[in-house]
DRENROPA-365437 format. One record per residue: residue in one letter; chain; z, x, y of N, C-alpha, C in turn. Coordinates in steps of 0.001 Angstrom, whole numbers. Atoms other than C-alpha are relative to their C-alpha. Example, Ala and Ser with C-alpha at 12.3 -4.5 7.8 and 13.67 -1.06 7.14 Angstrom:
// DRENROPA-365437
{a, A, {0, 890, -1190}, {7800, 12300, -4500}, {0, 900, 1200}}
{s, A, {-60, -820, -1190}, {7140, 13670, -1060}, {730, -770, 1090}}
// end
This chain:
// DRENROPA-365437
{x, A, {-1269, -149, 694}, {177554, 114332, 221577}, {-77, -597, -1409}}
{x, A, {136, 632, 1315}, {176603, 112008, 218735}, {-740, 920, -971}}
{x, A, {757, -924, 846}, {174104, 114570, 217425}, {905, 1119, -507}}
{x, A, {-911, -1069, 404}, {176769, 117289, 217389}, {953, -481, -1089}}
{x, A, {-927, 547, 993}, {179220, 115079, 215493}, {-676, -254, -1334}}
{x, A, {737, 279, 1232}, {176587, 114000, 212979}, {-385, 1304, -702}}
{x, A, {352, -1294, 585}, {175438, 117606, 212470}, {1199, 659, -662}}
{x, A, {-1228, -554, 584}, {179014, 118772, 211891}, {386, -756, -1261}}
{x, A, {-304, 810, 1183}, {179513, 115889, 209459}, {-876, 420, -1179}}
{x, A, {899, -439, 1072}, {176444, 116973, 207449}, {410, 1366, -541}}
{x, A, {-432, -1334, 438}, {177701, 120565, 207350}, {1281, -109, -833}}
{x, A, {-1243, 188, 756}, {181161, 119419, 206182}, {-292, -583, -1375}}
{x, A, {384, 575, 1295}, {179556, 117307, 203439}, {-599, 1078, -899}}
{x, A, {596, -1096, 782}, {177533, 120349, 202325}, {1046, 975, -513}}
{x, A, {-1071, -910, 416}, {180613, 122571, 202229}, {842, -646, -1100}}
{x, A, {-771, 706, 1027}, {182517, 119928, 200245}, {-754, -33, -1325}}
{x, A, {806, 19, 1223}, {179654, 119667, 197749}, {29, 1369, -686}}
{x, A, {-78, -1344, 578}, {179649, 123448, 197270}, {1384, 278, -569}}
{x, A, {-1366, -182, 491}, {183432, 123435, 196888}, {182, -672, -1361}}
{x, A, {-146, 707, 1269}, {183311, 120800, 194160}, {-857, 614, -1096}}
{x, A, {828, -704, 981}, {180455, 122638, 192433}, {722, 1246, -509}}
{x, A, {-754, -1188, 397}, {182594, 125799, 192427}, {1188, -371, -877}}
{x, A, {-1148, 433, 801}, {185600, 123884, 191064}, {-454, -413, -1390}}
{x, A, {501, 469, 1304}, {183544, 122266, 188295}, {-436, 1167, -870}}
{x, A, {482, -1141, 783}, {181926, 125545, 187233}, {1016, 1129, -104}}
{x, A, {-1044, -1035, -26}, {185122, 127572, 187863}, {-574, 1361, 370}}
{x, A, {626, -1239, -442}, {183180, 130203, 189769}, {147, 148, 1513}}
{x, A, {30, -266, -1441}, {182844, 131751, 193213}, {-1442, -153, 455}}
{x, A, {1335, 163, -551}, {179889, 130788, 195352}, {-61, 799, 1294}}
{x, A, {205, -818, -1199}, {178785, 133419, 197856}, {-1381, -306, 552}}
{x, A, {1266, 329, -635}, {176100, 132412, 200315}, {-240, 989, 1130}}
{x, A, {360, -969, -1023}, {174329, 134963, 202463}, {-148, -684, 1354}}
{x, A, {130, 527, -1359}, {174324, 134493, 206237}, {-1446, -357, 312}}
{x, A, {1412, 284, -209}, {170516, 134525, 206074}, {-402, -1346, -583}}
{x, A, {257, 1325, 561}, {170662, 131321, 204043}, {782, -1057, 778}}
{x, A, {-856, 968, -700}, {173490, 129637, 205979}, {-590, -396, 1353}}
{x, A, {509, 297, -1348}, {171891, 129893, 209436}, {-1133, -1016, -33}}
{x, A, {1045, 1041, 41}, {168682, 127997, 208508}, {526, -1355, -476}}
{x, A, {-554, 1274, 452}, {170734, 125352, 206681}, {738, -718, 1129}}
{x, A, {-681, 594, -1149}, {172871, 124789, 209790}, {-1030, -544, 993}}
{x, A, {1060, 463, -910}, {169727, 124534, 211933}, {-656, -1263, -541}}
{x, A, {604, 1183, 612}, {168199, 122038, 209490}, {943, -1195, 107}}
{x, A, {-967, 1099, -96}, {171402, 119948, 209490}, {6, -599, 1398}}
{x, A, {1, 520, -1363}, {171399, 119673, 213282}, {-1351, -611, 373}}
{x, A, {1324, 573, -255}, {167632, 119010, 213349}, {-93, -1410, -582}}
{x, A, {0, 1328, 621}, {168049, 116094, 210920}, {905, -949, 792}}
{x, A, {-905, 834, -798}, {171009, 114805, 212962}, {-662, -419, 1308}}
{x, A, {686, 337, -1242}, {168942, 114954, 216160}, {-1098, -1026, -251}}
{x, A, {1069, 929, 348}, {166067, 113166, 214460}, {561, -1412, -213}}
{x, A, {-606, 1314, 240}, {168361, 110342, 213289}, {539, -620, 1292}}
{x, A, {-508, 513, -1271}, {169982, 110036, 216720}, {-1153, -484, 871}}
{x, A, {1156, 418, -788}, {166574, 109877, 218408}, {-592, -1302, -525}}
{x, A, {498, 1251, 586}, {165441, 107158, 215961}, {899, -1160, 395}}
{x, A, {-941, 1062, -364}, {168586, 105167, 216711}, {-146, -391, 1460}}
{x, A, {121, 260, -1436}, {168140, 105516, 220479}, {-1332, -653, 356}}
{x, A, {1299, 595, -319}, {164454, 104550, 220401}, {-87, -1454, -449}}
{x, A, {3, 1377, 478}, {165204, 101297, 218543}, {623, -956, 1007}}
{x, A, {-694, 903, -931}, {167430, 99935, 221310}, {-751, -196, 1278}}
// end
């Protein structure tokens, strides 16, 4: 459950960063689904890696 929450948090941070980039540049940012899917997988992979590191320390 912690991995899911951390992965969702990373995705929300990424969306917020893109939103602020769009606001600053006053443009529309369109991202293809072929780019979004690997980014979501990478976010959850990093979250799992951090959770595993935390669990192995205890």
